[in-house]
C-alpha positions as CSV (number, residue, x, y, z in Angstrom):
1,M,80.6,115.3,111.0
2,K,77.3,113.9,112.2
3,P,76.2,110.4,111.2
4,N,73.0,111.6,109.4
5,V,75.2,114.0,107.3
6,L,77.5,111.2,106.4
7,A,74.5,109.1,105.3
8,C,73.3,111.9,103.1
9,L,76.7,112.4,101.5
10,F,76.9,108.6,100.9
11,A,73.5,108.7,99.2
12,L,74.5,111.6,97.1
13,S,77.8,110.0,96.0
14,I,76.4,106.6,95.0
15,L,73.1,107.8,93.5
16,A,74.3,110.9,91.6
17,P,72.7,110.8,88.1
18,S,74.9,110.6,85.0
19,A,75.2,113.5,82.6
20,R,74.8,110.8,79.9
21,G,72.0,108.9,81.6
22,A,70.2,108.4,78.3
23,E,73.2,106.5,77.0
24,L,73.3,104.1,79.9
25,A,72.2,100.6,79.0
26,P,69.7,99.0,81.4
27,Q,71.7,98.2,84.6
28,Q,71.9,94.7,85.9
29,G,70.1,95.6,89.1
30,E,71.0,92.5,91.1
31,F,74.7,93.5,91.0
32,T,74.3,97.2,91.9
33,P,73.8,96.7,95.6
34,K,76.8,94.3,95.7
35,V,79.0,96.8,93.9
36,D,77.8,99.5,96.4
37,A,78.8,97.2,99.2
38,I,82.3,96.7,97.9
39,F,83.0,100.5,97.9
40,K,80.9,101.4,101.0
41,D,84.0,102.2,103.1
42,Y,84.7,105.3,100.9
43,V,81.8,107.3,102.5
44,G,82.9,110.7,103.7
45,Q,86.4,110.5,102.2
46,P,88.2,110.5,98.9
47,G,86.9,107.7,96.7
48,C,86.3,106.3,93.3
49,N,84.1,106.4,90.2
50,V,83.4,102.9,88.8
51,G,82.0,101.8,85.5
52,V,81.1,98.5,83.8
53,V,81.0,98.3,80.0
54,R,79.3,95.4,78.2
55,A,79.5,95.1,74.4
56,G,80.5,98.8,74.2
57,K,77.6,100.0,76.4
58,L,78.0,101.5,79.9
59,I,75.7,99.2,82.0
60,L,76.8,100.5,85.4
61,E,78.3,103.9,86.5
62,R,78.6,104.7,90.2
63,S,80.3,107.3,92.3
64,Y,81.6,106.6,95.8
65,G,83.1,109.2,98.1
66,L,84.1,112.9,97.9
67,A,85.7,114.9,95.1
68,D,86.7,117.7,97.5
69,V,87.0,116.8,101.2
70,A,87.4,120.4,102.5
71,N,84.1,121.4,100.9
72,S,82.3,118.1,101.3
73,L,81.6,117.8,97.5
74,P,80.7,114.4,96.4
75,L,82.0,112.6,93.4
76,T,79.6,112.5,90.5
77,P,79.8,110.9,87.0
78,E,81.0,114.3,85.7
79,T,84.0,114.3,88.0
80,R,87.3,114.2,86.1
81,F,90.4,112.4,87.2
82,D,94.0,112.3,86.0
83,I,94.5,108.7,84.8
84,G,98.3,108.6,84.9
85,S,99.8,105.8,82.9
86,V,96.5,104.7,81.5
87,S,97.2,107.6,79.1
88,K,99.9,105.5,77.4
89,Q,97.4,103.6,75.3
90,F,96.3,106.8,73.7
91,T,99.9,107.7,72.8
92,A,100.3,104.3,71.4
93,A,97.2,104.7,69.3
94,A,98.5,108.0,68.0
95,I,101.8,106.4,66.9
96,L,100.0,103.5,65.3
97,I,97.7,105.9,63.4
98,L,100.7,107.8,62.0
99,A,102.3,104.5,61.0
100,D,99.1,103.4,59.3
101,Q,99.1,106.6,57.4
102,G,102.6,106.0,56.2
103,K,104.0,109.1,58.0
104,I,106.3,107.1,60.2
105,S,107.5,103.5,60.3
106,L,107.5,101.5,63.6
107,D,111.0,100.3,62.6
108,D,112.4,103.8,62.4
109,D,115.2,104.7,64.8
110,I,114.1,107.2,67.5
111,H,117.1,109.4,66.5
112,K,115.3,110.2,63.3
113,Y,112.8,112.2,65.2
114,V,114.7,113.1,68.4
115,P,118.3,113.8,67.4
116,E,119.0,115.3,70.8
117,L,119.4,111.8,72.2
118,P,123.0,110.5,72.5
119,S,124.3,107.7,70.3
120,Y,123.7,104.3,71.9
121,G,125.8,102.4,69.4
122,V,122.7,100.4,68.4
123,K,119.4,101.1,66.7
124,V,116.4,101.8,69.0
125,S,113.1,101.5,67.2
126,L,109.7,103.1,67.8
127,R,108.3,99.5,67.9
128,Q,110.6,98.6,70.7
129,M,109.6,101.7,72.6
130,L,105.9,100.8,72.3
131,H,106.6,97.4,73.9
132,H,109.1,98.7,76.5
133,T,111.9,96.6,75.0
134,S,114.1,99.6,74.0
135,G,116.3,99.8,77.0
136,I,115.8,103.5,77.4
137,M,116.0,104.7,81.0
138,D,113.2,106.3,83.0
139,A,113.6,110.1,82.9
140,N,111.8,110.7,86.2
141,A,114.2,108.3,88.0
142,L,117.1,110.2,86.5
143,L,115.8,113.5,87.6
144,R,115.3,112.3,91.1
145,L,119.0,111.3,91.2
146,S,120.0,114.7,90.0
147,G,118.1,116.5,92.8
148,W,114.4,116.8,91.7
149,V,112.0,116.1,94.6
150,Y,108.3,115.2,94.4
151,G,106.2,118.2,93.8
152,D,108.8,120.1,91.7
153,A,107.7,121.4,88.3
154,I,108.8,119.0,85.7
155,S,108.6,119.8,82.0
156,E,109.2,117.8,78.8
157,R,112.4,119.8,78.4
158,D,113.7,118.7,81.9
159,E,113.1,115.0,81.1
160,L,114.6,115.3,77.6
161,W,117.7,116.9,79.2
162,A,118.1,113.9,81.5
163,L,117.7,111.3,78.7
164,S,120.0,113.3,76.4
165,R,122.8,113.0,79.0
166,M,122.7,109.3,79.4
167,P,124.5,107.4,76.7
168,T,123.8,104.1,78.4
169,L,120.8,101.8,77.8
170,N,119.4,99.5,80.4
171,F,120.0,96.6,78.1
172,A,120.4,95.7,74.4
173,P,117.2,96.7,72.6
174,G,114.8,93.8,72.1
175,T,116.4,91.5,74.7
176,R,114.2,92.4,77.7
177,E,111.1,94.2,78.7
178,S,111.4,96.9,81.3
179,Y,108.7,99.5,82.0
180,S,110.0,103.1,81.4
181,N,108.2,106.3,81.2
182,G,111.1,107.5,79.0
183,N,109.7,105.4,76.1
184,Y,106.3,107.1,76.0
185,L,107.7,110.6,76.7
186,L,109.7,110.2,73.5
187,L,106.8,108.7,71.6
188,G,104.7,111.7,72.5
189,L,107.4,113.9,71.2
190,V,107.4,111.9,67.9
191,V,103.7,112.6,67.5
192,N,104.3,116.3,68.1
193,R,107.1,116.6,65.6
194,V,105.6,114.5,62.9
195,S,102.0,115.9,63.1
196,G,103.0,119.5,63.8
197,Q,100.6,119.5,66.8
198,P,101.0,119.1,70.5
199,L,100.1,115.5,71.5
200,G,96.9,116.7,73.2
201,A,95.7,118.6,70.2
202,Y,96.5,115.6,67.9
203,L,94.5,113.2,70.2
204,Q,91.6,115.7,70.3
205,S,91.4,115.7,66.5
206,T,91.9,111.9,65.9
207,I,90.4,110.2,69.0
208,F,88.7,112.4,71.6
209,G,86.7,114.4,69.1
210,P,85.6,111.6,66.8
211,L,84.5,109.4,69.7
212,G,82.6,112.2,71.5
213,M,84.9,112.2,74.5
214,T,83.9,115.7,75.5
215,H,85.1,115.4,79.1
216,T,88.7,114.3,78.1
217,V,91.7,116.6,77.7
218,L,95.5,116.5,77.6
219,T,96.9,120.0,78.2
220,G,100.5,119.4,79.3
221,D,100.0,122.3,81.7
222,H,99.4,121.7,85.4
223,T,98.2,125.3,86.0
224,V,95.1,124.9,83.8
225,V,92.0,124.7,85.9
226,E,89.7,121.9,84.6
227,P,86.0,122.0,85.5
228,H,84.6,119.2,87.7
229,M,88.2,118.1,88.6
230,A,88.6,115.9,91.7
231,Q,91.2,116.9,94.3
232,P,93.9,114.3,94.7
233,Y,94.7,112.9,98.2
234,A,97.0,110.5,100.0
235,F,96.4,109.2,103.5
236,V,98.9,110.2,106.3
237,D,98.3,108.7,109.7
238,G,94.8,107.8,108.6
239,S,93.8,111.3,107.4
240,P,93.5,112.5,103.8
241,H,96.1,115.1,102.7
242,L,96.2,116.9,99.4
243,F,98.8,115.1,97.2
244,A,99.4,116.9,93.9
245,N,102.3,117.2,91.5
246,R,103.4,119.7,88.8
247,I,104.4,117.5,85.9
248,D,103.8,119.0,82.5
249,S,105.3,116.2,80.4
250,V,103.0,114.2,78.2
251,G,103.1,110.9,76.4
252,Y,103.3,108.7,79.5
253,G,100.6,110.4,81.4
254,G,98.6,113.6,82.0
255,I,95.2,112.8,80.4
256,V,92.2,114.0,82.4
257,T,88.9,112.1,81.8
258,T,85.8,110.5,83.2
259,V,84.5,106.9,83.4
260,G,81.9,107.7,80.8
261,D,84.4,108.9,78.3
262,L,86.6,105.9,78.8
263,A,83.6,103.7,78.1
264,L,83.4,105.4,74.7
265,W,87.1,104.4,74.2
266,E,86.3,100.8,75.2
267,R,83.6,100.7,72.6
268,N,86.2,101.7,70.0
269,F,87.9,98.3,70.5
270,D,84.7,96.6,69.5
271,E,83.4,99.1,66.9
272,P,86.5,100.9,65.6
273,K,85.7,104.5,64.7
274,A,88.9,106.3,65.7
275,G,92.0,104.8,64.1
276,G,90.3,101.9,62.4
277,A,90.2,98.2,62.8
278,K,93.9,97.7,61.9
279,V,95.2,100.2,64.5
280,M,92.9,98.8,67.3
281,A,94.1,95.2,66.5
282,E,97.7,96.4,66.7
283,M,97.0,98.0,70.0
284,V,96.6,94.6,71.6
285,T,99.3,92.7,69.7
286,V,102.3,91.7,71.7
287,E,105.8,91.0,70.2
288,P,108.2,88.4,71.6
289,L,111.7,89.3,72.7
290,A,114.7,88.6,70.5
291,D,115.2,85.1,72.0
292,G,111.5,84.2,71.4
293,S,110.5,84.7,75.0
294,D,107.1,86.2,75.7
295,N,106.6,89.9,76.4
296,N,103.0,90.8,77.5
297,Y,103.3,94.6,76.9
298,A,101.4,95.5,73.7
299,G,100.5,99.1,72.6
300,G,100.1,101.0,75.9
301,V,98.3,98.0,77.4
302,E,99.3,94.7,79.0
303,V,97.9,91.5,77.7
304,D,97.5,89.3,80.8
305,S,95.0,86.9,82.4
306,Y,92.8,86.9,85.4
307,R,91.5,83.6,86.8
308,G,92.2,81.9,83.5
309,L,90.5,84.6,81.4
310,R,92.5,86.8,78.9
311,T,92.7,90.5,79.9
312,I,93.8,93.7,78.3
313,E,94.6,96.1,81.1
314,H,96.7,98.9,82.5
315,D,96.8,100.9,85.7
316,G,97.9,104.4,86.5
317,A,99.0,106.6,89.3
318,N,99.8,110.3,89.4
319,A,100.2,111.9,92.8
320,G,96.9,111.3,94.6
321,F,95.1,109.9,91.5
322,V,95.0,106.2,90.7
323,S,93.2,104.4,87.9
324,Y,92.7,100.9,86.6
325,K,91.0,99.7,83.4
326,V,90.7,96.0,82.6
327,R,89.0,94.5,79.5
328,F,87.9,90.8,79.2
329,P,87.6,90.5,75.4
330,G,86.2,87.0,75.5
331,A,83.3,88.1,77.7
332,G,82.7,91.4,76.1
333,L,83.2,93.2,79.5
334,S,85.4,96.0,80.7
335,F,85.8,97.4,84.2
336,I,86.9,101.0,84.9
337,G,88.0,102.5,88.2
338,L,89.1,106.1,88.7
339,C,90.0,107.3,92.2
340,N,91.3,110.5,93.9
341,R,93.0,108.5,96.7
342,R,96.5,107.1,96.5
343,D,95.6,103.4,97.0
344,L,96.1,101.5,93.8
345,D,96.3,98.0,95.4
346,N,92.9,98.6,97.1
347,L,91.3,99.7,93.8
348,T,92.5,96.7,91.8
349,Q,91.3,94.4,94.5
350,K,87.9,96.0,94.6
351,L,87.6,96.1,90.8
352,D,88.5,92.4,90.7
353,Q,85.6,91.8,93.1
354,V,83.3,93.7,90.7
355,A,84.6,91.7,87.8
356,D,83.9,88.4,89.7
357,L,80.2,89.5,90.0
358,Y,79.7,90.2,86.3
359,L,81.8,87.2,85.1
360,G,79.9,84.8,87.3
361,L,83.0,83.8,89.2
362,A,82.9,82.7,92.9
363,P,84.7,85.2,95.2
364,E,88.3,84.4,95.4
365,G,89.5,83.7,98.9
366,P,93.0,83.3,100.3
367,Q,94.8,80.7,98.2
368,P,96.2,77.8,100.2
369,R,99.9,77.5,100.1
370,E,101.3,74.6,98.1
371,A,101.9,71.6,100.3
372,S,105.6,70.8,100.8
373,D,106.9,67.4,99.9
374,P,106.5,65.0,102.9
375,A,110.2,64.3,102.5
376,S,110.9,68.0,103.5
377,Q,110.2,67.0,107.1
378,K,113.5,65.0,107.0
379,W,115.6,67.9,105.6
380,P,117.9,69.4,108.1
381,A,116.7,72.7,109.6
382,T,120.3,74.1,109.2
383,D,119.9,74.0,105.4
384,L,118.0,77.3,105.4
385,A,120.7,79.1,107.4
386,T,123.2,77.8,104.9
387,L,121.3,79.4,102.0
388,S,120.8,82.8,103.7
389,G,122.7,85.8,102.3
390,P,122.9,88.1,99.3
391,Y,122.9,86.9,95.7
392,L,123.7,89.2,92.7
393,R,122.5,88.5,89.2
394,A,124.9,88.2,86.3
395,G,125.2,91.6,84.7
396,R,124.9,93.2,88.2
397,W,121.4,94.6,87.7
398,G,119.3,92.4,90.0
399,F,119.7,90.8,93.4
400,H,118.0,88.9,96.2
401,I,118.8,88.7,99.9
402,F,117.5,85.5,101.3
403,R,117.0,84.8,105.0
404,S,115.7,82.0,107.2
405,E,112.7,82.9,109.4
406,N,110.3,80.6,111.3
407,G,111.4,77.6,109.4
408,G,110.9,79.2,106.0
409,L,112.9,81.0,103.3
410,L,112.1,84.7,102.6
411,D,113.7,87.4,100.5
412,E,114.4,91.1,101.1
413,S,110.8,92.0,100.4
414,G,109.4,89.5,102.8
415,A,108.1,87.2,100.1
416,Q,108.0,83.5,101.1
417,Y,109.3,80.6,99.0
418,D,107.8,77.1,99.1
419,R,110.3,74.3,99.5
420,I,109.9,71.7,96.8
421,G,113.3,70.0,97.2
422,R,116.2,70.0,99.7
423,F,117.7,73.1,98.0
424,E,115.0,73.9,95.6
425,F,112.2,76.4,96.1
426,K,109.2,78.0,94.3
427,D,108.0,81.5,94.6
428,A,104.4,82.8,94.3
429,S,104.7,83.2,90.5
430,G,105.7,79.6,90.0
431,T,109.4,80.4,89.3
432,T,111.8,77.8,90.6
433,W,114.9,78.8,92.5
434,S,117.6,76.1,92.7
435,F,120.6,76.7,95.0
436,V,124.1,75.6,93.9
437,L,126.3,74.2,96.7
438,E,130.0,73.5,96.7
439,H,131.5,71.6,99.7
440,G,128.2,72.2,101.6
441,V,128.2,76.0,101.0
442,A,125.7,77.8,98.8
443,T,127.6,79.7,96.1
444,A,124.8,80.6,93.7
445,V,121.1,80.2,92.9
446,K,119.5,79.6,89.5
447,R,116.1,81.0,88.6
448,T,114.0,79.1,86.1
449,I,110.7,80.7,84.8
450,P,108.1,78.1,83.8
451,G,107.5,78.1,80.1
452,S,110.4,80.4,79.4
453,K,112.6,79.8,76.4
454,T,115.6,81.3,78.0
455,A,118.3,79.6,80.0
456,P,118.1,79.7,83.8
457,V,119.4,83.0,85.2
458,R,122.3,82.6,87.7
459,Y,122.7,84.8,90.8
460,E,126.2,84.6,92.5
461,R,126.4,84.7,96.2
462,R,128.2,87.8,97.5
463,P,130.4,88.1,100.6
464,P,129.0,89.9,103.7
465,P,129.7,93.6,104.3
466,Q,132.8,94.6,106.1
467,S,132.6,96.1,109.6
468,N,134.7,99.2,108.9
469,L,132.7,101.5,106.5
470,R,134.8,104.6,106.8
471,E,136.7,104.0,103.5
472,Y,133.4,104.6,101.6
473,A,133.1,108.2,102.9
474,G,133.6,111.0,100.4
475,M,132.1,113.0,97.6
476,Y,130.7,111.1,94.6
477,V,129.9,113.0,91.3
478,S,127.8,112.0,88.4
479,P,129.1,114.0,85.4
480,E,126.1,113.0,83.3
481,L,123.5,114.3,85.8
482,A,125.7,117.2,87.1
483,T,125.2,116.2,90.7
484,A,127.3,115.4,93.7
485,W,126.4,113.2,96.7
486,C,128.2,113.2,100.0
487,I,128.7,110.0,102.1
488,E,129.9,110.6,105.6
489,A,131.0,108.3,108.4
490,A,128.9,108.3,111.5
491,E,128.8,106.5,114.8
492,K,126.5,103.8,113.5
493,G,127.6,103.6,109.9
494,L,127.3,105.9,107.0
495,V,125.0,108.9,106.2
496,L,124.1,110.0,102.6
497,R,123.7,113.7,102.1
498,R,122.1,115.0,98.9
499,K,120.9,118.4,97.6
500,R,117.3,119.0,98.7
501,F,116.9,115.6,100.4
502,E,116.8,114.7,104.1
503,D,120.0,113.0,105.3
504,E,119.6,109.3,105.1
505,T,121.3,106.4,106.9
506,V,123.0,104.1,104.4
507,Q,122.7,100.4,105.0
508,P,125.2,97.9,103.6
509,A,123.7,95.1,101.6
510,W,126.9,93.1,101.1
511,F,130.6,93.7,100.5
512,D,131.0,97.0,98.5
513,A,127.2,97.3,98.0
514,F,124.8,99.6,99.7
515,A,121.0,100.3,99.5
516,M,120.4,103.9,98.4
517,E,118.0,104.9,95.7
518,G,118.4,101.3,94.5
519,T,121.7,99.4,94.9
520,A,125.0,101.2,94.8
521,L,127.7,98.8,93.7
522,F,131.1,100.2,94.6
523,D,134.3,99.4,92.6
524,R,138.0,99.7,93.4
525,V,141.2,100.5,91.7
526,T,144.3,99.0,93.4
527,N,141.9,98.2,96.3
528,Q,140.9,101.9,96.7
529,I,137.3,103.0,96.3
530,A,137.0,104.6,92.9
531,G,133.2,105.2,92.7
532,F,130.0,103.3,92.4
533,T,127.3,102.4,89.9
534,L,123.7,102.9,91.0
535,R,121.2,100.5,89.6
536,S,117.4,100.2,90.2
537,D,114.4,98.6,88.4
538,R,114.1,101.4,85.9
539,L,117.8,102.2,85.8
540,S,119.3,98.8,85.5
541,G,121.9,100.0,83.0
542,G,123.4,101.9,85.8
543,V,124.3,105.5,86.6
544,R,128.0,106.1,87.3
545,F,129.2,108.2,90.3
546,V,133.0,108.8,90.5
547,K,134.7,109.5,93.8
548,A,136.1,113.1,93.7
549,K,138.6,115.0,95.8
550,H,137.3,118.0,97.7
551,E,138.6,120.6,100.1
552,G,136.9,121.1,103.5
553,A,133.5,119.7,104.3
554,C,131.7,117.9,101.5
555,T,128.8,119.9,100.1
556,P,126.3,118.1,97.8
557,Y,125.1,119.8,94.7
């Protein structure tokens, strides 16, 4: 494309008039060129719509980039985006409205409304589901284990099937916070069954309609063609490729909207019209865990902080769409970013820069690393090699693999730890990691979170993997998910074969543990492999696979 054409497209994308131009408050003109500069690299490619709301009024609304790359159509304020998990706050509002009307209680057990779920042996309340403290597993993660691949059609029925077959929770309700789409899928189903309306219709009558959000819809049907809808993209080798999915489930995602409509929703926090003041206050109220520890997940939003200022925020991602909305209640400002490019980290960084402008904060440059104690120069360099290795958390649902590199200590993700004592380190979040040594050998590490009311968490060191991996080969069946995986011995180790997935080399993490869709922890009976339990962030309760006999070649299903 010629440079002058690119320039014209850029001008169109950043200067497109708003359909609600009369509703825009006077812009702070001195910031507009600076905001334009932040997003200037989106010219001629998938981009973002950006809005700034002050005291309930949209004071800036800009469009950067293309809604449709193939047809060179620019983004405009009318362009709609799928906002992914930002949808959760609307589901939370619906639940809180029903509770305020006395039609449900937040302390009701989920089985009262969704009896298809298995018995967990304990009560799981709607309140715990709102705050992600229920322990319910993530349905999408379960479907992936059973053979669903990205791009498959996924319905509410499919996800309910997966949840109904898992009698195990990730943890005892109320004891931890762990993000799970399963919580909000089920809450959306509660709204449907109590109100007698699909979640989208209920939101239309209680929130979208009363607030005048005329560009917002939740259909639960990926085949519906929405006007002014952006095409979703992901970049592959530097080029944009269409990246869509076919998820029809609602509750945890699926809302299609615009920056202008979300600005109307932000105004509702200041001037409650839909739901009322009580509901909107409950939306941003957090609830501590059973032991008194903090949990920052409120009603579909996270209560956090940015550069010392309290924030109410959430991000979202669905295929090639990403979104981020952050509210600074103390400053009366909200910032909205909706994009049709799979690049959430870049969006949050850019929107943080926009927030800095309006909040009057100096640009935040790279943070200097905490200076090590001068005494650290005297600590033996061999210490770090002594600490290197895998460490498994009590309960077998979390681990770290530490290694020594260039005179520093890193974990499996490449994160660096600052040395604050001979065997004591601090990570980027301020959490302290203290290694336990016996006879000069590290046997465990204790994690202490600053300000936490809980006891330090202990991770036990695990032995290294064995060299002969052939005994792990075989067929492994998950009765709950009705699927079988095949692990085969190969020249350079093991290969995992699964229905509809590419064959994958399996890497040992430590003795009887392998990295595959999380961490597979193998177990033995009379020293013979009996099966494994697979654990991941959203499946920390574990999914069991049992080693099965088979005739002939192993065929996954």
